[in-house]
C-alpha positions in Angstrom: -23.9 23.0 8.1 -23.1 23.9 11.8 -20.8 21.3 13.4 -21.2 20.2 17.0 -17.5 19.3 17.1 -15.2 21.0 14.6 -12.0 19.6 13.1 -9.7 20.8 15.9 -12.1 20.1 18.7 -11.4 17.3 21.1 -14.3 15.7 23.0 -13.9 14.4 26.5 -12.2 11.0 26.8 -15.3 9.0 27.6 -17.2 10.6 24.7 -14.2 10.3 22.4 -14.1 6.5 22.9 -17.8 6.2 22.1 -17.6 8.4 19.0 -14.6 6.4 17.7 -16.5 3.1 18.2 -19.3 4.6 16.0 -16.8 5.4 13.2 -15.4 1.9 13.4 -18.9 0.4 13.1 -19.7 2.7 10.2 -16.8 1.4 8.1 -16.8 -2.2 9.3 -19.3 -3.8 6.9 -17.4 -2.6 3.8 -14.0 -3.2 5.2 -14.6 -6.9 6.0 -16.4 -7.3 2.7 -13.4 -6.8 0.5 -11.3 -9.8 1.7 -14.4 -11.9 1.7 -15.2 -11.1 -1.9 -11.7 -11.9 -3.1 -11.8 -15.2 -1.3 -9.7 -14.4 1.7 -12.1 -14.2 4.6 -9.4 -15.2 7.1 -7.7 -11.9 6.3 -10.5 -9.8 7.8 -8.4 -8.8 10.8 -5.6 -7.8 8.5 -8.0 -5.6 6.5 -9.0 -3.8 9.7 -5.4 -3.5 10.7 -4.6 -2.0 7.3 -7.4 0.5 7.7 -6.1 1.7 11.1 -2.5 2.1 9.9 -3.5 3.6 6.6 -5.7 6.2 8.3 -2.9 7.2 10.7 -0.6 7.7 7.7 -3.3 9.7 5.9 -3.9 12.0 9.0 -0.2 12.6 9.3 0.2 13.7 5.7 -2.9 15.9 5.9 -1.7 17.6 9.1 -4.8 16.3 11.0 -7.0 18.6 9.0 -9.1 16.1 6.9 -11.5 14.1 9.1 -12.1 10.8 7.2 -11.1 7.2 7.6 -9.4 5.4 4.7 -10.0 1.6 4.3 -10.3 -1.2 1.8 -11.2 0.0 -1.7 -13.9 -1.7 -3.7 -12.5 -0.1 -6.9 -9.5 -2.5 -6.8 -11.6 -5.7 -6.4 -10.9 -6.8 -10.0 -7.3 -5.8 -9.7 -6.9 -7.8 -6.5 -8.4 -10.8 -8.2 -5.8 -10.6 -10.9 -2.9 -10.1 -8.5 -4.0 -12.9 -6.3 -3.1 -15.4 -9.0 0.5 -14.5 -8.2 0.0 -14.8 -4.4 0.5 -12.2 -1.7 3.6 -10.9 -3.4 1.4 -9.9 -6.4 -1.0 -8.1 -4.1 1.8 -6.2 -2.4 3.3 -5.1 -5.7 -0.1 -4.0 -7.0 -0.9 -2.0 -3.9 2.5 -0.2 -4.0 2.0 0.6 -7.7 -1.4 2.0 -7.0 -0.1 4.2 -4.2 2.8 5.4 -6.4 0.3 6.7 -9.0 -1.1 9.0 -6.3 2.4 10.1 -5.2 3.3 11.0 -8.8 0.1 13.0 -9.3 0.8 14.8 -6.0 4.3 15.7 -7.3 2.8 17.1 -10.5 0.3 19.1 -8.5 3.2 20.5 -6.4 4.8 22.0 -9.5 1.7 22.7 -11.7 -0.8 23.7 -9.0 -4.5 22.6 -8.9 -6.0 24.9 -11.4 -6.0 22.2 -14.1 -7.9 19.9 -11.8 -10.7 22.4 -11.3 -10.9 22.9 -15.0 -11.0 19.2 -15.6 -13.6 18.5 -13.0 -15.8 21.5 -12.2 -18.9 21.3 -10.0 -21.1 20.1 -12.9 -19.0 16.9 -12.9 -18.2 16.6 -9.2 -21.8 17.0 -8.1 -23.4 14.1 -10.0 -20.3 12.0 -9.4 -20.7 12.3 -5.6 -24.4 11.5 -6.1 -23.6 8.4 -8.1 -21.2 7.2 -5.3 -24.2 7.0 -3.0 -26.7 5.9 -5.6 -24.5 3.1 -6.9 -24.4 1.6 -3.4 -28.1 1.6 -3.0 -28.4 -1.9 -4.4 -25.9 -3.2 -1.9 -27.7 -1.6 1.0 -31.1 -2.8 -0.1 -29.8 -6.3 -0.8 -28.4 -6.4 2.8 -31.5 -5.0 4.5 -33.7 -8.0 3.4 -31.0 -10.6 4.0 -30.6 -13.0 7.0 -27.2 -14.2 7.9 -28.2 -17.8 8.1 -30.9 -20.2 6.7 -31.5 -21.8 3.4 -30.7 -19.8 0.3 -34.3 -18.8 -0.3 -35.0 -17.7 3.3 -31.6 -15.9 3.7 -31.7 -14.0 0.4 -35.1 -12.4 1.1 -36.5 -12.5 4.7 -39.3 -10.2 5.9 -38.1 -10.6 9.5 -34.7 -9.4 8.4 -36.3 -6.5 6.7 -38.2 -5.6 9.9 -34.9 -5.7 11.9 -33.3 -3.5 9.2 -36.1 -1.0 9.2 -36.1 -0.8 13.0 -32.4 0.0 12.8 -33.0 2.7 10.2 -35.9 4.3 12.2 -33.8 4.2 15.4 -31.0 6.1 13.6 -33.4 8.6 12.2 -35.1 9.3 15.6 -31.7 9.6 17.4 -30.4 12.0 14.7 -33.4 14.3 14.7 -34.5 14.4 18.3 -33.3 17.4 20.4 -33.7 16.2 24.0 -30.6 14.1 24.2 -27.5 15.6 22.6 -25.5 12.3 23.0 -28.2 10.5 21.0 -27.6 12.8 18.0 -23.8 12.1 18.3 -24.0 8.3 18.4 -27.1 7.4 16.3 -25.4 4.5 14.6 -24.3 2.8 17.8 -27.8 3.0 19.2 -29.3 1.9 15.9 -27.1 -1.1 15.6 -27.6 -2.0 19.2 -31.4 -1.9 18.9 -31.4 -3.7 15.5 -29.1 -6.4 16.9 -31.4 -6.8 20.0 -34.4 -7.4 17.8 -32.5 -9.8 15.5 -31.3 -11.7 18.6 -34.9 -12.0 19.9 -36.1 -13.6 16.7 -33.0 -15.7 16.3 -33.3 -17.2 19.8 -36.8 -18.4 18.9 -35.6 -19.6 15.5 -32.8 -21.8 17.0 -35.0 -23.0 19.9 -38.0 -23.9 17.8 -35.8 -24.8 14.7 -37.7 -22.3 12.5 -35.2 -21.5 9.8 -37.0 -18.3 8.8 -36.4 -16.7 12.2 -32.6 -17.4 12.2 -31.4 -13.9 11.5 -28.0 -13.9 13.3 -25.2 -16.4 12.6 -23.3 -16.8 15.9 -20.9 -19.4 14.5 -17.8 -17.1 14.4 -18.2 -16.3 18.1 -18.9 -20.0 19.0 -15.9 -21.2 17.0 -13.7 -18.7 18.6 -14.4 -19.9 22.1 -14.9 -23.6 21.2 -11.2 -24.3 21.9 -11.6 -23.3 25.5 -13.8 -26.4 26.1 -11.4 -28.7 24.2 -9.2 -30.6 26.7 -6.7 -31.6 24.0 -6.2 -27.9 23.0 -2.8 -26.4 23.9 -2.4 -23.4 26.1 -1.3 -21.4 23.0 -4.5 -22.2 21.2 -6.6 -21.1 24.2 -4.7 -17.8 24.4 -5.5 -17.3 20.7 -9.2 -17.3 21.6 -8.6 -13.9 23.2 -5.5 -12.5 21.4 -4.0 -13.3 18.0 -2.1 -11.5 15.3 -3.5 -10.8 11.8 -1.8 -12.8 9.0 -1.3 -9.6 6.9 0.1 -9.6 3.4 3.8 -8.9 4.3 4.0 -11.9 6.6 2.3 -14.2 4.0 4.6 -12.8 1.3 7.7 -13.6 3.3 6.4 -17.2 3.8 5.9 -17.4 0.0 9.5 -16.2 -0.7 10.8 -18.7 1.9 8.9 -21.6 0.4 9.3 -20.5 -3.2 5.6 -21.1 -3.9 2.2 -19.7 -3.0 -0.8 -21.4 -1.4 -3.4 -18.9 -2.7 -2.2 -18.2 -6.3 -1.6 -20.4 -9.3 1.7 -18.9 -10.1 4.5 -17.8 -7.8 5.2 -14.1 -8.5 8.9 -14.4 -9.1 8.5 -17.4 -11.4 6.9 -15.4 -14.2 8.6 -12.5 -15.9 5.2 -11.4 -17.2 3.8 -11.3 -13.6 4.9 -7.7 -12.9 3.4 -6.5 -16.2 0.1 -8.2 -15.5 -0.1 -6.7 -12.0 0.9 -3.3 -13.3 -1.8 -3.4 -16.0 -4.4 -4.5 -13.4 -3.7 -1.7 -10.9 -2.3 1.4 -12.6 -5.2 2.3 -14.9 -7.7 1.8 -12.0 -5.6 4.1 -9.7 -5.6 6.8 -12.3 -9.4 6.7 -12.4 -9.8 6.4 -8.6 -7.9 9.7 -8.4 -11.0 11.5 -9.7 -13.1 9.7 -7.1 -10.6 11.0 -4.5 -11.3 14.6 -5.6 -15.1 14.0 -5.5 -14.9 12.6 -1.9 -12.8 15.5 -0.7 -15.1 18.1 -2.4 -18.0 16.5 -0.7 -16.2 16.5 2.7 -15.2 20.1 2.1 -18.9 21.1 1.8 -19.7 19.2 5.0 -17.0 20.8 7.2 -17.2 24.2 5.5 -13.5 24.1 4.6 -11.8 23.7 1.2 -9.6 20.7 1.5 -8.6 20.8 -2.1 -7.6 24.4 -2.8 -7.0 25.3 0.8 -5.6 23.4 3.7 -4.3 20.7 3.7 -4.6 20.8 -0.1 -5.0 18.2 -2.8 -1.2 17.5 -2.8 -1.3 16.3 0.8 -4.5 14.4 0.6 -3.2 12.5 -2.4 0.1 11.7 -0.6 -1.8 10.6 2.4 -4.1 8.4 0.4 -1.3 7.0 -1.7 1.1 6.2 1.1 -1.8 5.1 3.2 -2.8 2.6 0.5 0.7 1.2 0.4 0.8 0.7 4.1 -2.8 -0.7 4.1 -1.7 -3.3 1.5 1.6 -4.3 3.0 0.2 -4.5 6.6 -3.3 -5.4 5.6 -4.5 -7.0 2.4 -5.6 -4.3 -0.1 -5.2 -0.7 -1.2 -7.2 1.9 0.8 -9.4 4.8 -0.2 -11.4 7.5 1.6 -14.6 6.0 2.9 -18.0 7.5 2.0 -19.4 5.7 5.1 -17.0 7.7 7.3 -17.9 11.0 5.5 -21.6 10.2 6.0 -21.0 9.5 9.6 -19.3 12.9 10.0 -22.2 14.7 8.2 -25.0 13.0 10.1 -23.5 13.3 13.6 -22.0 16.7 12.9 -18.8 15.5 14.5 -15.8 16.4 12.4 -13.2 16.0 15.2 -10.0 14.6 13.8 -9.3 13.3 17.3 -12.3 11.0 16.9 -10.9 9.7 13.6 -7.4 9.2 15.0 -8.9 7.3 18.0 -10.9 5.1 15.6 -7.7 4.3 13.7 -6.0 3.2 16.9 -9.0 1.2 17.9 -8.9 -0.6 14.5 -5.3 -1.6 15.1 -6.1 -2.9 18.7 -9.3 -4.7 17.6 -7.5 -6.6 14.9 -5.5 -8.4 17.6 -8.6 -9.2 19.7 -10.2 -12.4 18.5 -13.5 -12.1 20.5 -14.2 -8.6 19.2 -13.4 -9.6 15.6 -15.8 -12.6 16.0 -18.5 -10.5 17.5 -18.4 -7.9 14.8 -18.7 -10.7 12.2 -22.0 -11.7 13.8 -23.7 -8.3 13.1 -26.4 -9.4 10.6 -26.5 -8.0 7.1 -30.0 -6.6 7.6 -28.9 -4.4 10.5 -25.9 -3.0 8.6 -28.3 -2.5 5.6 -30.5 -0.3 7.8 -27.4 1.8 8.8 -26.2 2.0 5.2 -29.7 3.2 4.1 -28.9 6.5 5.9 -25.2 6.6 5.1 -25.4 6.0 1.4 -28.5 8.2 1.1 -26.6 11.1 2.7 -23.7 10.7 0.2 -26.2 10.9 -2.7 -28.0 13.9 -1.3 -24.6 15.7 -0.7 -23.9 15.4 -4.4 -27.4 16.5 -5.4 -27.0 19.6 -3.2 -24.2 20.8 -5.5 -26.8 21.1 -8.3 -28.1 24.3 -6.8 -25.3 26.2 -8.4 -25.6 24.5 -11.8 -27.7 25.9 -14.6 -29.3 22.8 -16.0 -31.1 24.9 -18.6 -27.7 25.1 -20.4 -27.2 22.2 -22.7 -23.6 21.8 -21.8 -24.5 21.2 -18.2 -27.6 19.1 -19.0 -25.7 16.7 -21.2 -22.8 16.3 -18.8 -25.0 15.6 -15.8 -27.2 13.2 -17.8 -24.2 11.2 -19.0 -22.9 10.8 -15.5 -26.2 9.9 -13.9 -27.4 7.4 -16.5 -24.0 5.7 -16.9 -23.5 5.5 -13.2 -27.0 4.3 -12.2 -27.1 2.0 -15.2 -23.9 0.3 -14.0 -21.8 0.9 -17.2 -18.4 -0.6 -16.5 -15.4 -0.9 -18.8 -13.7 -4.2 -19.1 -10.4 -4.0 -20.9 -9.1 -7.4 -22.1 -5.4 -8.0 -21.7 -5.0 -11.7 -22.0 -6.4 -14.5 -24.2 -6.5 -18.2 -23.4 -3.9 -20.0 -25.5 -5.6 -23.4 -25.3 -8.9 -25.0 -24.2 -9.5 -25.0 -20.4 -11.2 -27.9 -18.6 -12.4 -28.1 -15.0 -11.8 -31.0 -12.6 -14.8 -32.9 -14.0 -13.3 -32.8 -17.5 -15.9 -30.3 -18.8 -14.8 -27.6 -21.2 -15.1 -24.2 -19.5 -13.1 -22.0 -21.8 -12.3 -22.2 -25.5 -8.9 -21.2 -26.9 -8.9 -17.6 -28.1 -11.3 -16.5 -25.4 -10.5 -13.4 -23.3 -9.8 -14.8 -19.8 -8.3 -11.7 -18.1 -9.6 -8.2 -18.0 -9.1 -4.9 -16.2 -12.5 -3.6 -14.9 -13.1 0.1 -14.5 -16.0 0.5 -12.1 -19.3 2.1 -13.1 -18.6 5.2 -11.0 -15.2 5.7 -12.6 -16.7 5.1 -16.1 -19.5 7.6 -15.5 -16.9 10.1 -14.3 -14.7 9.6 -17.4 -17.8 9.9 -19.7 -18.8 13.1 -17.9 -15.3 14.6 -18.3 -15.2 13.7 -22.0 -18.7 15.1 -22.6 -17.9 18.4 -20.9 -14.6 18.7 -22.8 -16.2 18.0 -26.2 -19.0 20.6 -25.7 -16.4 23.1 -24.5 -14.4 22.5 -27.7 -17.5 23.0 -29.8 -18.4 26.2 -28.0 -14.8 27.6 -28.5 -15.0 26.7 -32.2 -18.4 28.4 -32.5 -17.1 31.5 -30.8 -14.5 32.0 -33.6 -17.1 31.9 -36.3 -18.6 35.2 -37.6 -22.1 36.1 -36.2 -24.9 35.0 -38.5 -28.4 36.5 -38.4 -31.3 34.5 -37.2 -32.7 32.2 -39.9 -36.2 33.6 -39.7 -34.9 37.2 -39.8 -32.8 36.3 -42.8 -35.8 34.8 -44.6 -38.0 37.9 -43.9 -35.2 40.3 -45.1 -34.7 38.3 -48.3 -38.4 38.4 -49.0 -38.5 42.2 -48.6 -35.4 42.9 -50.7 -36.0 40.4 -53.4 -37.0 41.9 -56.8 -40.6 41.3 -58.0 -40.5 38.9 -60.9 -43.0 39.3 -63.8 -46.2 37.4 -63.4 -45.3 36.5 -59.8 -47.9 36.3 -57.1 -47.3 36.8 -53.4 -49.4 36.0 -50.4 -49.0 38.8 -47.9 -51.1 37.1 -45.3 -53.6 39.9 -44.8 -57.2 39.1 -44.1 -59.4 41.2 -46.4 -62.5 40.7 -44.2 -60.6 42.1 -41.3 -59.6 45.1 -43.3 -63.2 45.8 -44.4 -64.4 45.5 -40.8 -61.7 47.9 -39.6 -62.6 50.3 -42.4 -66.3 50.3 -41.5 -65.4 50.8 -37.8 -63.2 53.8 -38.7 -66.0 55.3 -40.8 -68.5 54.9 -38.0 -66.1 56.5 -35.5 -65.5 59.5 -37.8 -69.3 59.9 -38.3 -69.9 59.8 -34.5 -67.1 62.3 -33.9 -68.6 64.7 -36.5 -72.1 64.4 -34.9 -70.6 65.2 -31.5 -68.9 68.2 -32.9 -72.1 69.5 -34.5 -74.0 69.1 -31.2 -71.3 70.9 -29.4 -71.5 73.9 -31.7 
């Protein structure tokens, strides 16, 4: 792939700002989704701050040679849910433990090299895994593209007007990316696509709110309205009015300090330092997941390597540095944000589609995330972008990730059973959503809700570690490939044996003829007679020709 801007290139300042905004928009939907899913929507600015700081750390460790943003990881959702029971202190400890796993692996690679990694995960494993990363997100993108941000449950969950806005966004991105008349259009297709989609969604929403037609209400402007509502409140203090424009994110470290000062937590059931088992539970929730996400880290960087035509794993900056950047970046992202970070497929897809691999763009996007996290109106405006519009954008981003993995199949011989079984295991397990849930705690007594209803019986598993479907598919692929390799090595040590059919024929020829035995030789007597008559006729004709000649 020929890049418009290579890794070291630096676009002009005005273009740089626009390209950075596009990268921010590409990662925004997933970044703000993580704190929302774990029940901390107020921490969205903190998640964006963590993404910006974590990305800067990553770029520093990778010597500004790996163009990708790291942000809130979906792989740790289950882990964050477990840690949240112990408050923000539990989240911080979990994020640090996850980052330390990467650091330890990086140290091992420093002394042992990366050859073992290539043997453990060859292209036949990396290719389908990258494809699965994109394909597994397909359901999320398609769920969003038909979803309105407001309205009744029925109208919001599936809305044809929302689908129209999402498809308009998608088509706009496609047109901008493929046309050749305007170069800038090819470089900022997502900004243009989101802008056009948002405009159409606003058009329908204005009629929806004016005519009180629930089905046309696509955009929820409540976050933006609530942000400025305080300006019209005469009783509001000057400080509150200032916060309508500038505020500070309540990131995990600040909240953890409050917990320590108060000796309790507002978000968790148990204060972290009250339970000796708390550290063990958090460690069990984070460390196994981090070990598995390590493999996804390799897959992402292999994919990025193929896009920018540089080997980021074996070459510069090398797997050791990318792991250190990801690990330390995750720690920073958790402490000054809300959750561990990981390299974002949306960012990789944005680099691939726009052909802009400039690290300056990524660094500027990281700075922009930090600044935006302190600007209340911008945070509120970003939250009003409807699901359907982001679904249209993700239709291209996730699709490109999947295709990038499928492109690696061109060097894989799927006629060989070893490769066929490995790829099949990864694709089916990943697309089928096979996840591993490891139980580590059992309820000691019956649990009742506030209404007095029994919700959990004693002896029921109430806490599990969830390994995502992508990670599970990857593990299954590695095991399948290793087992077949072991079988092949064992077979190679066995003496060569002749083909079964050849052996049977040889035995039939060499076997002694037993008395009164009969054998069917498989010769058609009629055919022999016909051949004999033909031969006799040919001889007769040849004789007559000879006589005539004389």
